Structure formats: C-alpha cells, structure tokens
BAFI-3210 file (N, C-alpha, C; in Angstrom, 3 decimals, decimal comma, padded with zeros to 6 digits):
// residues 257
n [1|2|3|4|5|6|7|8|9|10|11|12|13|14|15|16|17|18|19|20|21|22|23|24|25|26|27|28|29|30|31|32|33|34|35|36|37|38|39|40|41|42|43|44|45|46|47|48|49|50|51|52|53|54|55|56|57|58|59|60|61|62|63|64|65|66|67|68|69|70|71|72|73|74|75|76|77|78|79|80|81|82|83|84|85|86|87|88|89|90|91|92|93|94|95|96|97|98|99|100|101|102|103|104|105|106|107|108|109|110|111|112|113|114|115|116|117|118|119|120|121|122|123|124|125|126|127|128|129|130|131|132|133|134|135|136|137|138|139|140|141|142|143|144|145|146|147|148|149|150|151|152|153|154|155|156|157|158|159|160|161|162|163|164|165|166|167|168|169|170|171|172|173|174|175|176|177|178|179|180|181|182|183|184|185|186|187|188|189|190|191|192|193|194|195|196|197|198|199|200|201|202|203|204|205|206|207|208|209|210|211|212|213|214|215|216|217|218|219|220|221|222|223|224|225|226|227|228|229|230|231|232|233|234|235|236|237|238|239|240|241|242|243|244|245|246|247|248|249|250|251|252|253|254|255|256|257]
n.u [240,795|240,651|242,606|242,862|243,737|242,513|243,619|246,350|245,535|244,269|246,294|247,393|245,332|244,411|245,563|244,559|242,074|241,543|241,011|238,465|236,817|237,026|235,545|233,172|232,148|231,428|229,048|225,429|223,295|220,724|217,921|216,328|216,642|218,090|221,063|224,065|227,189|229,999|232,191|233,063|234,944|236,170|233,990|233,609|234,327|231,398|229,295|229,833|229,404|226,267|225,624|226,082|224,598|222,028|220,367|217,789|218,422|221,152|223,391|226,481|228,609|230,831|233,403|235,151|235,388|236,609|236,693|234,091|233,200|234,552|233,301|230,221|229,511|228,934|226,383|222,997|220,106|219,137|221,382|223,348|225,511|226,799|227,630|229,241|229,847|231,532|231,811|229,362|227,094|223,808|221,704|218,488|217,386|218,578|219,530|222,106|224,893|227,912|231,546|234,356|237,492|237,775|236,958|238,740|239,727|238,139|237,575|237,127|235,756|233,790|231,846|230,992|230,680|228,594|226,428|226,776|225,452|223,013|221,633|220,846|218,520|215,910|217,328|219,654|223,069|226,217|229,461|232,569|235,962|239,254|242,534|245,201|247,913|249,793|252,090|253,978|257,010|256,259|254,234|255,046|257,129|256,060|254,594|256,639|257,903|255,774|255,854|258,104|260,107|260,029|257,514|255,778|255,071|253,334|251,430|250,100|248,128|247,542|248,881|248,728|246,438|244,313|245,491|243,625|241,526|242,698|241,522|239,990|238,475|236,887|235,398|234,147|232,681|231,107|229,594|228,416|226,551|224,587|225,337|225,560|225,469|228,618|231,591|234,910|238,033|241,540|243,758|246,440|247,743|249,866|251,663|253,299|255,299|257,038|259,592|261,254|261,028|258,146|256,588|256,412|254,847|252,380|251,830|251,453|249,232|247,474|247,685|249,321|247,509|246,375|248,245|249,095|246,806|246,795|249,379|251,004|251,750|254,438|255,527|254,942|256,184|258,700|258,578|257,549|259,802|261,862|260,504|260,629|263,397|264,293|262,600|263,408|265,800|264,947|263,627|263,847|265,861|264,895|263,968|260,774|259,648|258,565|255,604|254,002|250,672|248,570|244,993|241,827|238,837|235,549|232,067|228,659|225,649|222,493|219,536|216,167|213,892]
n.v [-079,818|-081,397|-080,160|-080,492|-082,179|-084,239|-085,673|-084,332|-081,890|-082,575|-082,755|-080,547|-080,252|-079,588|-077,398|-075,543|-075,924|-074,138|-071,259|-071,790|-072,404|-069,834|-068,573|-069,476|-068,996|-066,575|-066,328|-066,208|-068,968|-070,466|-071,697|-073,807|-072,845|-071,881|-072,626|-071,934|-072,879|-072,085|-073,614|-075,702|-077,676|-081,008|-081,299|-082,044|-079,551|-078,306|-080,050|-079,557|-076,754|-077,036|-078,495|-076,966|-074,518|-075,297|-075,726|-076,284|-077,054|-077,448|-076,875|-077,444|-076,437|-076,744|-077,125|-079,218|-082,597|-084,284|-083,753|-083,467|-085,879|-087,067|-085,699|-086,599|-089,224|-087,907|-086,551|-086,032|-085,723|-083,372|-082,017|-081,496|-082,251|-080,329|-079,949|-077,014|-073,631|-070,773|-068,659|-068,489|-068,504|-067,319|-067,946|-067,176|-066,041|-067,132|-067,665|-067,916|-067,339|-068,947|-068,754|-070,513|-069,840|-070,041|-068,024|-066,055|-067,311|-066,245|-063,756|-060,246|-058,669|-056,836|-056,864|-059,983|-059,743|-058,288|-059,978|-061,640|-060,955|-060,119|-062,655|-063,056|-063,742|-061,526|-060,041|-061,985|-063,824|-063,230|-064,761|-064,696|-066,234|-065,843|-066,206|-064,065|-063,783|-062,989|-061,604|-062,934|-064,888|-067,582|-066,904|-064,698|-065,774|-067,664|-066,155|-064,347|-066,158|-066,897|-065,208|-065,486|-067,093|-070,521|-070,165|-068,404|-067,732|-070,291|-069,924|-067,899|-064,518|-064,854|-064,560|-065,611|-065,828|-063,038|-061,150|-060,886|-058,110|-055,171|-055,227|-052,885|-052,461|-054,041|-053,830|-051,429|-051,894|-053,794|-052,578|-050,383|-052,028|-052,599|-053,934|-053,207|-053,647|-055,525|-057,227|-057,030|-058,499|-058,614|-061,590|-062,988|-066,329|-068,255|-071,055|-073,962|-075,806|-078,898|-078,566|-076,283|-077,075|-078,174|-075,759|-075,637|-077,870|-077,296|-075,032|-076,270|-077,842|-075,742|-072,904|-073,398|-075,396|-074,154|-073,365|-075,659|-076,538|-074,967|-075,384|-077,721|-080,988|-081,687|-079,205|-078,323|-079,557|-078,970|-075,956|-076,653|-077,207|-075,231|-073,653|-074,622|-074,565|-071,911|-070,614|-072,072|-071,049|-068,577|-068,919|-069,399|-071,633|-073,767|-075,737|-076,300|-075,005|-071,769|-070,751|-067,720|-067,027|-064,944|-064,021|-062,926|-062,315|-062,127|-060,949|-060,158|-058,704|-058,629|-056,094|-057,249|-058,214]
n.w [-007,919|-004,522|-001,950|000,370|003,263|005,950|007,762|007,893|008,918|011,099|013,053|014,340|015,936|018,926|019,288|017,232|018,601|020,628|019,977|018,482|020,684|022,303|020,405|020,283|023,035|022,970|021,879|022,079|023,393|021,157|021,493|019,770|017,847|014,269|012,858|010,776|009,819|008,439|006,405|007,542|007,918|009,461|010,869|013,958|015,414|014,444|015,492|018,216|018,330|017,555|019,852|022,166|021,306|021,454|019,315|016,921|014,321|012,311|010,119|008,543|006,199|003,638|001,191|000,597|-000,157|001,232|003,247|004,030|004,030|006,382|008,045|008,048|009,196|011,978|011,891|012,583|014,967|014,202|013,114|010,062|007,017|004,587|000,745|-000,191|-001,512|000,128|-000,931|-002,487|-000,854|000,118|001,889|003,674|006,830|009,308|012,619|013,499|012,176|011,533|011,393|011,744|011,315|008,097|006,560|005,453|003,301|001,097|-000,887|-001,105|001,335|002,271|000,628|001,225|003,973|003,930|002,753|004,411|006,800|006,030|005,698|007,933|010,349|012,550|015,054|014,670|014,998|014,227|013,884|013,743|013,126|011,972|010,818|011,004|010,743|008,485|008,437|009,468|008,877|008,317|006,592|005,171|003,600|001,943|000,295|-000,951|-002,420|-004,523|-006,141|-007,372|-010,069|-011,297|-010,208|-010,353|-013,046|-013,409|-011,372|-012,682|-012,449|-009,666|-006,199|-003,840|-000,910|000,176|002,686|005,438|006,931|008,916|012,595|013,366|010,809|010,441|012,737|011,935|009,627|010,592|012,043|010,007|008,865|010,748|012,583|015,541|018,207|019,385|019,182|018,959|018,229|017,887|018,871|019,980|020,221|021,356|020,529|021,260|019,486|018,885|017,514|015,309|012,709|012,148|011,875|009,190|008,429|009,931|008,527|005,944|006,080|005,841|004,984|002,633|001,005|-000,619|-002,668|-003,535|-004,592|-006,775|-008,330|-010,329|-009,262|-009,134|-009,350|-007,160|-005,386|-005,925|-004,755|-002,460|-001,091|-001,514|-000,190|002,388|002,630|002,690|004,776|007,393|008,517|008,801|011,550|014,938|016,176|018,476|021,073|022,686|019,909|019,817|018,766|017,662|017,010|015,370|015,392|014,162|016,153|015,524|016,854|016,316|017,164|015,549|016,113|017,664|015,276]
ca.u [241,280|240,824|244,081|242,958|244,043|242,056|244,576|247,409|244,900|244,467|247,730|247,550|244,116|244,541|246,170|243,243|240,550|241,186|240,168|237,200|236,338|236,897|234,696|232,065|232,062|230,747|227,887|224,444|222,417|219,531|217,461|215,299|216,953|218,869|222,409|224,860|228,527|230,752|233,740|232,898|235,994|235,755|232,580|233,607|233,601|230,317|228,688|229,789|228,288|225,430|225,007|226,195|223,512|220,704|220,044|216,998|218,750|222,592|223,808|227,526|228,682|232,259|233,806|236,192|234,681|237,314|236,585|232,605|233,389|234,725|232,069|228,870|229,000|228,207|224,977|221,380|219,510|218,986|222,772|223,847|226,352|226,175|228,672|228,674|230,856|231,100|231,269|227,814|226,026|223,306|220,164|217,999|216,638|219,570|219,661|223,697|225,853|229,422|232,817|235,836|238,934|237,327|236,420|240,153|239,990|237,223|237,967|235,885|234,847|232,961|230,217|230,782|230,067|227,113|225,803|226,326|224,521|221,567|220,968|220,665|216,934|216,011|217,959|220,536|224,287|227,308|230,319|233,790|237,458|240,040|243,845|245,673|249,251|250,305|253,212|254,570|257,727|255,597|253,141|255,534|257,823|255,130|254,003|257,788|258,543|254,868|256,311|259,461|259,961|259,332|256,000|255,374|254,252|252,646|250,317|249,646|248,038|247,783|249,709|248,471|245,346|244,556|245,287|242,448|241,919|242,632|240,073|239,175|238,016|236,021|234,189|233,107|231,556|229,489|228,247|227,694|226,020|223,368|225,682|226,011|226,226|229,990|233,095|236,131|239,484|243,031|243,894|247,881|247,685|251,330|251,859|254,638|255,478|258,401|260,410|260,632|260,035|256,852|255,913|256,202|253,657|251,315|251,108|251,244|247,943|246,116|247,912|249,934|247,022|245,806|249,597|249,183|245,529|246,979|250,604|251,467|252,143|255,908|256,272|254,237|257,248|259,579|258,102|257,585|261,235|262,356|259,823|261,196|265,283|264,259|262,109|264,033|266,874|264,288|263,038|264,649|266,449|264,837|262,893|259,855|259,699|257,397|255,020|252,946|249,909|247,600|243,538|240,618|237,387|234,266|231,100|227,848|224,194|221,608|218,419|215,163|213,024]
ca.v [-080,711|-081,196|-080,663|-080,516|-083,252|-084,085|-086,177|-083,411|-080,805|-082,578|-082,989|-079,688|-080,212|-079,200|-075,699|-075,072|-075,933|-072,872|-070,211|-072,361|-072,303|-068,408|-067,556|-070,061|-068,536|-065,189|-066,792|-066,655|-069,760|-070,232|-072,970|-074,193|-071,982|-072,318|-072,284|-072,687|-073,174|-071,908|-073,785|-076,708|-078,858|-082,408|-081,468|-082,001|-078,299|-077,948|-080,811|-078,965|-075,815|-077,366|-078,952|-075,719|-073,287|-075,736|-075,381|-077,153|-077,265|-076,802|-077,139|-077,392|-076,311|-076,968|-077,184|-080,222|-083,751|-085,629|-082,821|-083,789|-087,479|-087,453|-085,098|-086,865|-089,839|-086,882|-085,907|-086,611|-084,742|-081,760|-081,517|-082,202|-081,820|-080,221|-079,288|-075,363|-072,805|-069,797|-067,332|-068,256|-068,339|-066,522|-068,373|-066,111|-066,760|-067,717|-067,312|-067,790|-067,398|-068,879|-069,465|-070,263|-070,246|-070,195|-066,528|-065,580|-067,838|-065,563|-062,479|-059,021|-059,198|-056,136|-057,628|-060,928|-059,933|-057,916|-060,881|-062,761|-060,291|-060,012|-063,963|-063,457|-063,383|-060,752|-060,654|-062,906|-063,205|-063,329|-065,272|-065,204|-066,242|-065,718|-066,012|-062,593|-064,173|-062,606|-060,940|-063,840|-065,637|-068,518|-066,620|-063,963|-066,527|-068,274|-065,105|-064,056|-067,360|-067,051|-063,727|-066,134|-068,195|-070,960|-070,434|-066,858|-068,240|-071,010|-069,151|-066,539|-063,369|-065,187|-064,447|-065,880|-065,220|-061,717|-061,125|-059,715|-056,427|-055,075|-055,437|-051,742|-052,147|-055,086|-053,349|-050,052|-052,533|-054,403|-051,068|-050,060|-053,304|-052,628|-054,703|-052,286|-054,700|-055,876|-057,570|-057,497|-058,154|-059,475|-062,073|-063,796|-067,733|-068,904|-072,508|-074,782|-076,608|-079,785|-077,814|-075,387|-077,552|-078,379|-074,666|-076,319|-079,096|-076,590|-074,126|-077,157|-077,940|-074,543|-071,963|-074,056|-075,991|-072,992|-073,022|-077,342|-076,396|-074,021|-075,987|-078,881|-081,690|-081,701|-077,818|-077,861|-080,416|-077,628|-075,160|-076,809|-077,492|-074,094|-072,887|-075,491|-074,134|-070,244|-070,417|-072,150|-070,295|-067,189|-069,281|-069,808|-073,081|-074,065|-076,881|-076,329|-073,667|-070,762|-070,137|-067,223|-066,970|-064,220|-064,437|-062,025|-062,697|-060,833|-061,167|-058,806|-059,091|-057,550|-056,069|-057,915|-057,737]
ca.w [-007,067|-003,540|-001,304|001,843|004,083|006,936|008,979|008,207|009,158|012,580|013,505|015,243|016,353|020,083|019,066|016,747|019,398|021,575|018,953|018,355|022,012|022,309|019,401|020,814|023,999|022,229|021,025|022,952|022,836|020,497|021,519|018,813|016,508|013,361|012,789|009,733|010,184|007,099|006,421|008,564|008,177|009,598|011,283|015,221|016,150|014,202|016,068|019,340|018,116|017,505|021,124|022,967|021,189|021,403|017,866|016,324|013,055|012,248|008,845|008,354|004,608|003,511|-000,368|000,650|-000,341|002,151|004,751|004,271|004,179|007,689|009,084|007,653|010,562|012,986|011,414|013,483|015,429|013,502|012,596|008,995|006,694|002,602|000,090|-000,380|-001,508|000,870|-001,909|-003,140|000,241|000,334|002,285|004,827|008,216|010,375|013,964|013,740|011,057|012,285|010,357|012,169|010,242|006,788|005,743|005,186|001,634|000,578|-001,248|-001,132|002,607|002,837|-000,135|001,778|005,532|003,706|001,998|005,859|007,743|004,979|005,803|009,658|011,007|013,422|016,473|014,606|015,613|012,900|014,865|012,868|013,940|011,102|010,970|010,918|010,918|006,934|008,961|010,428|008,174|007,689|005,754|004,432|002,770|000,745|-000,683|-001,925|-003,727|-005,275|-007,084|-008,184|-011,253|-012,096|-009,796|-010,795|-014,361|-013,152|-011,016|-013,345|-011,513|-007,984|-005,728|-002,691|-000,549|000,281|003,831|006,211|006,979|010,306|013,608|013,424|009,660|010,831|013,608|011,464|008,667|011,558|012,585|009,021|008,519|011,572|014,008|016,720|019,427|018,736|019,981|017,573|018,882|017,620|019,917|019,811|020,574|021,665|020,207|021,571|018,920|018,990|016,774|014,130|011,206|012,462|011,315|007,726|008,519|010,390|007,302|004,297|006,086|005,831|003,758|001,546|000,273|-001,892|-003,774|-003,791|-005,561|-008,395|-008,870|-010,792|-008,134|-009,256|-009,111|-005,971|-004,417|-005,791|-004,210|-000,888|-000,908|-001,558|001,044|003,407|002,828|003,007|006,060|008,780|009,089|009,865|012,800|016,066|016,578|019,882|021,379|022,017|019,074|019,994|017,270|017,718|015,742|015,499|014,678|014,598|016,485|015,815|016,785|016,234|016,812|014,721|017,133|017,119|014,339]
c.u [241,090|242,059|243,986|242,772|243,532|242,871|245,868|246,849|244,820|245,220|247,988|246,192|244,104|244,778|245,344|242,005|240,521|240,536|238,651|236,277|236,062|235,750|233,236|231,314|231,617|229,470|226,736|223,625|221,336|218,705|216,143|215,535|217,397|220,292|223,230|226,461|229,125|231,815|233,875|234,173|235,464|234,467|232,734|233,459|232,254|229,236|228,943|228,935|227,046|224,506|224,984|225,044|222,392|219,853|219,132|217,970|220,036|223,120|225,430|228,218|230,527|232,746|234,676|235,526|235,481|237,043|234,641|232,526|233,536|233,813|230,914|228,723|228,316|226,858|223,805|221,390|219,483|220,366|223,220|224,837|226,330|227,610|228,265|230,008|230,175|230,738|229,789|226,729|225,466|221,690|220,192|217,839|217,559|219,381|221,144|224,172|227,178|229,847|233,928|236,788|238,717|237,412|237,526|240,502|238,738|237,576|236,666|235,263|233,840|231,648|229,954|230,229|228,652|226,135|225,427|225,249|223,002|220,835|220,903|219,145|217,395|216,537|218,969|221,874|224,848|228,435|231,301|235,105|238,151|241,454|244,344|247,348|250,279|251,572|254,383|255,648|256,867|254,405|254,100|256,600|257,014|254,719|255,146|258,023|257,121|255,008|257,833|259,234|260,366|257,666|255,223|254,334|253,082|251,344|249,531|249,424|247,841|248,788|249,572|246,978|245,534|244,317|243,848|242,739|241,943|241,221|239,225|238,355|236,840|234,892|233,607|232,319|230,714|228,743|227,894|226,465|224,602|223,857|226,336|226,432|226,998|230,725|233,674|237,389|240,560|243,721|245,611|247,498|249,192|251,545|253,069|254,603|256,881|259,484|260,334|259,931|259,171|255,965|255,842|254,978|252,390|250,645|251,046|249,799|246,978|246,504|248,245|249,125|246,602|246,728|249,588|247,902|246,326|248,275|249,941|251,892|253,521|256,389|255,855|255,407|258,138|259,522|257,785|259,145|261,765|262,024|260,431|262,788|265,145|263,805|262,606|264,765|266,624|263,829|264,153|264,904|266,014|263,815|262,175|260,227|258,591|256,576|253,757|251,966|248,584|246,326|242,780|239,288|236,494|232,851|229,953|226,547|223,311|220,322|217,178|214,444|211,734]
c.v [-080,677|-081,372|-080,543|-082,043|-083,552|-084,423|-085,007|-082,072|-080,918|-082,880|-081,843|-079,558|-079,265|-077,975|-074,774|-074,965|-074,605|-071,450|-070,541|-071,926|-070,814|-067,909|-068,596|-069,541|-067,306|-065,260|-066,835|-067,709|-069,434|-071,249|-073,002|-073,427|-072,701|-071,600|-072,332|-071,977|-073,388|-072,046|-074,984|-077,624|-080,452|-082,642|-081,697|-081,058|-078,138|-078,838|-080,315|-077,953|-076,212|-078,006|-077,638|-074,616|-073,922|-075,426|-076,579|-078,126|-076,479|-077,556|-076,656|-077,334|-076,318|-077,539|-078,348|-081,349|-084,621|-084,732|-083,461|-084,823|-087,853|-086,497|-085,960|-088,196|-089,132|-086,465|-087,058|-085,619|-083,581|-081,168|-082,245|-081,250|-081,525|-079,719|-078,164|-074,585|-071,633|-068,454|-067,298|-068,213|-067,445|-066,713|-067,276|-066,982|-067,625|-067,301|-067,077|-068,292|-067,820|-069,540|-069,372|-070,749|-070,777|-068,882|-065,684|-066,247|-067,141|-064,150|-061,563|-059,235|-058,129|-056,511|-059,055|-060,516|-059,325|-058,812|-061,746|-062,288|-059,903|-061,502|-064,278|-062,769|-062,084|-061,084|-061,739|-062,335|-063,735|-063,165|-065,528|-065,303|-066,474|-065,492|-064,759|-063,107|-063,509|-062,144|-061,710|-064,635|-066,536|-068,342|-065,925|-064,600|-067,325|-067,265|-064,288|-065,318|-067,490|-065,789|-064,325|-067,292|-069,476|-070,919|-069,293|-067,197|-068,889|-070,856|-067,905|-065,352|-063,758|-065,206|-064,696|-065,475|-064,047|-061,539|-060,266|-058,469|-056,234|-054,933|-054,324|-051,696|-052,866|-054,276|-052,097|-051,002|-053,221|-053,308|-050,696|-050,854|-053,500|-053,639|-054,015|-052,933|-055,793|-056,465|-057,942|-057,297|-059,208|-060,125|-063,045|-065,191|-067,695|-070,082|-072,730|-075,966|-077,608|-079,031|-077,020|-075,773|-078,117|-076,975|-075,069|-077,054|-078,139|-075,790|-075,016|-077,678|-077,099|-073,975|-072,677|-074,799|-075,206|-072,890|-074,700|-077,333|-075,809|-074,480|-077,131|-079,605|-081,632|-080,463|-077,708|-078,210|-079,430|-076,661|-075,248|-077,141|-076,600|-073,336|-073,493|-074,392|-072,648|-070,092|-070,693|-071,464|-068,886|-067,539|-069,399|-071,185|-073,430|-075,048|-076,592|-075,139|-072,735|-070,163|-069,280|-067,059|-065,850|-064,264|-062,895|-062,747|-061,785|-061,652|-060,111|-059,517|-058,173|-057,355|-056,733|-057,547|-058,336]
c.w [-005,620|-002,628|000,228|002,587|005,278|007,803|009,356|009,011|010,865|013,536|014,667|015,842|017,817|020,068|018,497|017,446|020,067|021,062|018,764|019,592|022,435|021,489|019,930|021,804|024,074|021,795|021,989|022,371|022,288|020,347|020,733|017,613|015,197|012,762|011,315|010,228|008,643|007,060|007,744|009,027|008,247|010,247|013,125|015,820|016,082|015,080|017,723|019,570|018,420|019,062|022,049|022,702|021,254|020,343|017,518|015,201|012,921|010,924|008,821|006,768|004,560|001,535|-000,590|000,784|000,837|003,623|005,018|004,751|005,508|008,517|009,087|008,966|011,567|012,712|012,149|014,308|015,397|013,113|011,103|008,325|005,311|002,058|-000,130|-000,567|-000,779|000,176|-002,714|-002,213|000,274|000,799|003,333|006,131|008,912|011,420|014,204|012,322|011,671|011,333|011,340|011,323|009,024|005,669|005,041|003,666|000,854|000,237|-000,990|000,394|002,989|001,555|000,809|002,886|005,051|003,733|003,885|006,539|007,296|005,480|007,326|009,730|012,261|014,373|016,361|014,920|014,216|013,734|013,900|013,415|012,454|011,418|010,577|010,959|009,536|007,216|009,317|008,767|007,324|006,506|004,752|002,938|001,457|-000,182|-001,685|-003,322|-004,683|-006,549|-007,606|-009,246|-010,595|-011,480|-010,347|-012,184|-014,140|-012,450|-011,533|-012,584|-010,094|-007,443|-004,097|-001,769|000,080|001,746|004,386|006,535|008,637|011,329|013,420|012,113|009,788|011,619|013,277|010,502|009,277|011,798|011,277|008,598|009,210|013,114|015,233|018,009|019,197|019,421|018,941|018,679|018,252|018,711|019,352|020,559|020,349|021,301|020,596|020,664|018,755|018,704|015,820|012,713|011,660|012,063|009,798|008,006|008,795|009,024|005,884|004,895|006,190|004,530|002,581|000,537|-001,067|-002,906|-004,153|-004,856|-007,234|-009,037|-009,626|-009,572|-008,307|-008,944|-007,771|-004,874|-004,338|-004,773|-002,619|-000,527|-000,619|000,025|002,412|003,853|003,129|004,243|007,088|009,115|009,502|011,208|013,694|016,268|018,015|020,029|022,649|020,945|019,508|019,006|017,634|016,777|016,198|014,593|015,241|014,891|016,523|016,012|017,046|016,184|016,595|016,354|016,625|016,163|014,009]
res [m|d|t|w|d|p|e|r|y|a|r|f|a|a|e|r|a|q|p|f|q|d|l|l|a|m|v|r|p|v|p|g|g|r|v|v|d|l|g|c|g|s|g|e|p|t|a|e|l|h|r|r|l|g|a|a|e|t|v|g|l|d|s|s|p|a|m|l|e|r|a|r|p|l|q|g|g|g|l|r|f|e|p|g|d|i|a|d|f|g|d|g|g|w|d|v|v|f|s|n|a|a|l|q|w|v|p|g|h|e|a|l|f|g|r|l|v|a|a|l|a|g|g|g|q|l|a|v|q|m|p|a|n|y|d|h|p|s|h|v|v|a|g|e|l|a|a|e|e|p|f|r|s|a|l|g|d|w|r|g|p|a|p|v|r|a|p|e|w|y|a|t|l|l|d|r|l|g|l|a|e|q|h|v|r|l|q|v|y|l|h|h|l|a|a|r|d|e|v|v|e|w|v|r|g|t|l|l|t|a|y|a|e|r|l|p|a|e|l|f|e|r|f|l|d|r|y|r|r|r|l|l|p|l|l|e|d|e|r|p|y|r|y|p|f|k|r|i|l|l|w|g|g|l|p|p|g]
***
C-alpha cells in the first residue's frame, strides 16, 4: 500500500527546500552527463537538479505511485521519472548519483553505499542528504510506541526505521570506497512551525508513513492518537514552535577514470 501523501508532504515544502539546495550546491555541474535521483518524490527538485547540473539525461526513481503521478508532467528535455526501489538500484555509468532525504529508509548502509559508488562512472559524484533527528521526541516517541501493545504484535519484529549512522562513519566509509575527495557534515535546520501540534503533521508526512504502511488502518489511527497525546506534553508550548531538525549532508567524488 502506498502511504505517501504528496499534499501532506508538500505542506512543509519551504522548510524542506533548504537542505536540498544545500546538497545541490555541493555538486559540480556535469554538462551533457547522466544523473540519477534516488527517491525523487514529486519531482520538482529533480527538475531543478537536471537544469542546474546541465545533464543530458536525468532519471528520477521513486517507489510511490502517488509521487510519480505528480512528477510525470515535469518530464521532457532529457528528464524522466520511473518506478524503482532504491534497495534494488544497481545500474552503472552515472556521472552523479543524488539522493535527498530517501536513503534513511534503506537498511544496510555499508552495502548500499558500496553499490551506489560502484554505479558511478570515472570522476562521478555521490551526493546524499539524510535526516538524522532520531533523538528528538518526535522520533523517540514513535519508537517507544512501536514496542508497546497492541502495536508490538501487529508490527512483528519491525520497530521503526534504523537511524542513520554518525557523520564520521560515513566519512570513513566514503574514503574506503575510493571517495577521498569528500565533504561530510551534520547540519541543524531550525524550523518555525505555527505551533507544536504541527510537529505531528510534519512527522505524519514522513516517518509515520512507515507505521501506516505496516499497521491496519484502525490500529494506525490508535497509534497516531496515542502518539499525539504522548508527544505534545514533551514539546514547549510556544508560538511559533521552534523545531530543530538535524540532517547529514555528504558529497564524494571519484578520481577521473
């Protein structure tokens, strides 16, 4: 079941735009090159990626039919969108492998990043942005509820997406994979939301989609209600609500080959 809602996700599009812009600024143009965007979502950032890098071909991959339906009107001029699972990605010869806020959904990052680097052409670039806010109450509470009944039994062995690793882990991994030229950083984006209640809507558009996918609809509504009642007292009741959100941004380049 596709639990991604493009409208809900787009509600905070302005806040989510800056990390994309910061990641894109790390990438060198590739005039006439080949670019792939893993987890392209609704496609607007992919279209900008295509224009800014000057690529001859840019392919946006996503597993959400709803997101791809919204993206397809943007196709043309070397830009196209295709269904695809990042876990299965293994094509080669790309000048840029780009992924903005998607790889956190895929487990086994050592093997995953190995495949992504192997997909690069000589002199290719890997650029990735991932949320790293798993120690904030908005994420901690979801994990706590997943370990409680009746959600524990319904979820089986699954307890939520695995948190991303520390920035220094990725820096070491990139070097081992041959990306000696690199830039890895942890950045905090401070978002001003109208009130603390909006944190629930923010997380419902991203992290909680994984719970909605695995829980029956009625049980997910109970999960969401309990999540809201437990989370809000942990957040300061101020207007605007200041929501700090940590993200890892990383870039690495292969030597020409």
